[in-house]
N, C-alpha and C positions, 0 to 999 in steps of 0.2 A: 207412644204417649197418648193419654186420653185427652181429646180436645176440650177446652173449657166451655162452659155454657155461654160466657160472654167474652168479647174481645179483650185480651189482657192489656191492650193499649191504654185502657182506662187507668191502669195503674201508674202510667207515666205522666198523668196530668197533675197539675198543682192541686193539692187537696186542701179544701177549706174545712176547718174544724169548729164545732160548736159544743157548748156545755149543756147537759141535760141531767135531770134527776131520773133515776131508773123508773120511779113511779109515773113519769110522764109517758112511758112506753110499755110498762108491764105492771101486772098485778100479781101478787103472790098469795096463794091459798093453802090452807091445810088440807091434806088428803083424807078421803074416807078410807080409814086404815083397817086392815085385817091381818091377823097373824097368818103365817105361812101354812099352819095346819088346817086352815079353812079351805085350802086349794089342793087340786090334783096337779102335780107337776109331771110333765112328760116332754120327751124330745120334740114332739110334734105339737106342743102347746101353742095356742094361738096368741096368747097375751103375755108380754113381759111382766115379771113380778119385781118391782123396784124396791130396794131396801137401802140400808145405810152403808153397804159395802162400797169400797172405792174401786173394785175390780169390775171388768166386763161392763163398763158404762153404767154401773150401779145396779145391774140386773142379776138377781140371785138365780133365776131360772125362768122357765116358761110354763104357763098354767093354762088350764082349760077355762072356758067361759064360766063365770059364776053368776053375775047379775049386772044390770045396768047401774044399780044404786052405787056400787063401789068402783065401777069402771071410770077411769080418768081419761079425758080426751088427749090424744096424741098431738103431734106438732106443737109440743110444749117443752118446757125445761124443768126437770125434776132435780131436787136437792135432798140429800140425807143430812140431817141437821147435826150429826155428831162429826162426821168427816167434813161437812160443809163444802162438798164439791158438787158442781152443777153439771148435769148431763142432758143432752138433747134427746127427747123421746119422740121418735117418728110416729109410732103406732099407739093406739089406745093401750092402756096398761092398768095394772092393779099395783097397790103399794102397801108396804109394811109400816110399822110405827116410826115416829119421829122423822117423817118426810113431808115435804111440801112441793107444790108445783107452781111454776111461774108461767103465766099466760100473757101473750102479747095483746096489746090493745090496738094494734095496727094490723092490717090485712096482709102485708107483704111477707110475714114470717115464713121461711122455709128452712130446709136443713142448713144451707150455707150461711144464711143470716143468723140462724140460731147458734151455729158454731162460733161465729164472730162474737156474739154476745156472751156465750158461756166462757170464752177466754177472758173477757173483761170481768165477768162476775167472779170467776175463780181467782183472779188477781186480788180480790177483796175478801177471800174466804178467811184469811187470818183475822181481819177486822171483825167479821161476823162471829167467829168462834170466841172472840174475846169478850163478848157480851152474853147476857142470858138469852136462852132460846126464845123466850116469850117476847123479847125485844126485836127479834129478827125482822119481822114484817116492817116495822117502822124504820129500822136501820137500813134495810135493803132498799125500800122505796125512796128514802131520802139521800141515798148515795149519789154523788155527782160523778158523771163520767163524760169523757170526751169522745165525740163521734164525728165522722166525716159528714158534711152537710152539702146540700145543693144551694142554689142562689137564694132561695126563699128561706133558708135557715132550717129546713126540715132535714131529717136524716137521709144520707145518700145511700139507700139500700142497694142500689145497683153497684156502687163501688164495693160495699161489704161483700156482696155475693161474688164479684169478680176477684176480690182479694183472696177469699177462701179457695176458690177454684185454682187460682195461681199457686197458692201455697201447697195445695194437695198435688197438683201436677209437678211442681218443682220437687216435691218430696220423692215422687216416683222416679223422676229423671236422676236425682242424686243417688237413689238406691241402685239404679241401673249402672250408673257410673262407678259406684263403689264395687258393685258385683264384677264389672269388667276389669277394674284395677286389681282386685284380689285374684281373679281368675288368671290374669296375665302374670302376676307375681308367683302364683303357685306353679303355673306351667314352666316359668323360667327356672324356679328353684328345682323342679323335678326334671328339667331338661326334656320337656315334652312340648309338642306343638298342638296337641288336642288331648282331651280327657275322656272322650267316649270310648267305651270298650268295643274293640273289633272282634271278629270271629276267633282270631288267634289268642286274644286275651281270655276270652270265655273258655276256650279249649284248655289253656294253661291252668285256669282256676279250677277246672273240673278234673284235671289230670291227677292221678295218684302215682307219685314217683316211687322208684325203688330206693331203699336206703342202705347205706353202708357205713362202716366205722373207719375213721381216719384219725391219725395222730396229728395234733396241732403242729407239732414240730416238723411234720412232713409237708404241711400246707404253707408254712412261712419260713423264708430263709433268714429272716432277722427277727430275733426276739430279745428285747432289751428291757432293763429296769431303769426307771427314771432316777434322777439325782435329787437328794434332799437339799432343799433351800428353805431354811426356817423363815417363818412369817416376818420376824424382826429383821432378817437379812435381805428381804426381797426389795429390789430397786424398781421403781415405777418405770414402765416401758410399754412396748407394743406387742410383746409375745404372750399369747394366752398360756396360763400355767394351770395344769390339770392336777387335781389331787383326788383322794378317795372320796366316794360318795355319789349318790344319784342326783342330789339337788343341783340344779343348773348344769346337769350332765358332767359334774365334777369340776366345772370351771371355778377357779379360785380368784384369780386376779390377772392383770397384765403386768409382766415383769420385763426388766431390761438388764438382768444380771448376765455379764459376759461369760460366766462359767456354765450357764444353763445350756444343755444340749438341745438343739432344735430338731425335733422329730418331723418326718415328712407328712404331708397331707395324704389322704387316701390310705389310712392305716386304722388299726383297732387299738383301743386301750382296754385293759382288764385291771380293775382296782383290787385292793386287798380283800374285798368281800365277794369278788367274782362278778362284779357288774361290768358289762361290756358296752362300749360305745364306739360308733364309727366316727372318725375325725376327717373332715374334708378340708382341713386347714393345717398350717404348720403350728407347732405348739411345743411347750416344755412340759415336763412331768416330774412329780416327786418320786421318792423311792418306794412308795406304796402303790405304784402304778407300773404295770407291764405294758410294753408297746410292741405290737406285731405288725410287720409289713414285709413286702417282697422287694428286693432290689432288682431281681431278674424278671421273672414272669409276674408282671403287675396285674392285679385283679381289678375288675371294674368296681365302681362305687356300689352298684346294685349287688354284686356277688359278695362284697365285704359286709354289706348290711345284712344279707341273708345269713352268712356264716357267723356274724356276730351274735345274732339271735340264737342260732343253734348252739354256739359255744356257751353262751350264758345259761341256756337250758340244760346243757350237759353237766355243768359244774355247780348248778344252783343248789344251795343248802350245804355245800361241802366246806365253805370257808366263812370265817367270822373274825371277831376281835381276837379270839383265842387261837385261831388257826388261819393265818393270813394266806392269801394267794400271792405267790411270787412268780417272777418271770421264769424261774427254773421249773415251776410246776406245769408250765404250758407245754413243754417239749413232749412229755409222754401222756398228757391228757388226751382222752379220746372224745371225738365229737361225731354225732350221726349227721350225715349229709345225703342229699339226693345223689345217686350215682348213675353213670351211664352203663350200657351193656358191657363195656370194657372195665367196669369197676373203678372208674375214675370219677372225681366230683363232677356233677352235671351243672357246670357254670351257666350254660345256655338256659337251662330251666330256671336256675336261681335268678338270673337277670330278668327273664320274662315274667316270672312270678312277682318280683318286686315292682317292676314297671306297671303291671296290671293293678297291683294294690295302690300304687301312687295315683292311678286314674280313679280308682274307687274312692280314695280319700278326697280327691279334688271334687269328684261328682257329688259326694255327700255334702261338702261345704257349699257348693254352688246350688245344690237342690234346696238347701235352707234359705238361701237368698231368693231363689225363684219363688218359693212358697210365700215368702214375705212380700215380694213384689206383686204376685198374683192376688194375694189377700188385699193389699192396698188398692189395686185396680178394681177388684170386685166391690169393695166398700164404696169407692168413688162412683163406679158405673151404676151400682144399684142404689146409690144415695142412702146407704144404710144409716 
């Protein structure tokens, strides 16, 4: 966690509040405006070009130095008058049409205090948008706001700064907590203890297996067709009921019909269109769904997931509304699978491959969180 500039104990004190007009603390001015075609934009441009956009802190891009006449002093608050959103501008900048800049009449303004005030200003943006643009200056300066004050009734700038520091650091702490909660949930769901790829994972991902043809009927000792239970006849219950379709992985509803056959977890379903899903739970299925599992030699979850993808690929495009896939089609259907030197399915490879890809999926998810956390830390550390 990044340490705050001030002791956050100040946040625990009783806060006194006072009322001010914005004009007591700020003045708002129209900007010396230039169209963007007057500037040279570049990735290494020294000056922000502020416009009416609501994205990227109102900055359209960065430009090279033009002149001092149109340059606007930083450590100020800029506003685009159409979106009427206020943004803190740390550095000197140039601006486009229909923009103004708010300058503090007190010396204490810095990034944190400016962020405190922009939040207040933006709460009133709807009010400012409801009036004519030419009335903005009068309306803005006459707006009454509540601020923390010290004993003499002056604004408590130290409190404002500490409050923003506290909020920013709390945001990072909450991001890190969320990251760890999600990471632990993913690891638990994947039955993993860590997600970093080891040398074996990297070797598996780079390995090119030998492939062989196998009859689905030789891979599974039980292939069954589900039982039709019409929607109107379904009784509400706790058993997931699977029908044809890829939406929600074919899940239709929870039923409690006593006539429904309960199929075992760790099995595959193939619907009438040839869509294959792994099932890690007990369920019922209608007659447009074929169920595949083994009573004897049970496959691992990872092996079934791998085989399911291969089966769907092997039958893809062969079944539709006019030609449904049935359980009877599974027996002689051929699937290509990695095989061992003995020409048997290479389940060890399948399991290792799926586990490696589980780690990759978790790594990609966590990398996104880490990038977000690091970006927040960078902004706070650099006081952008």
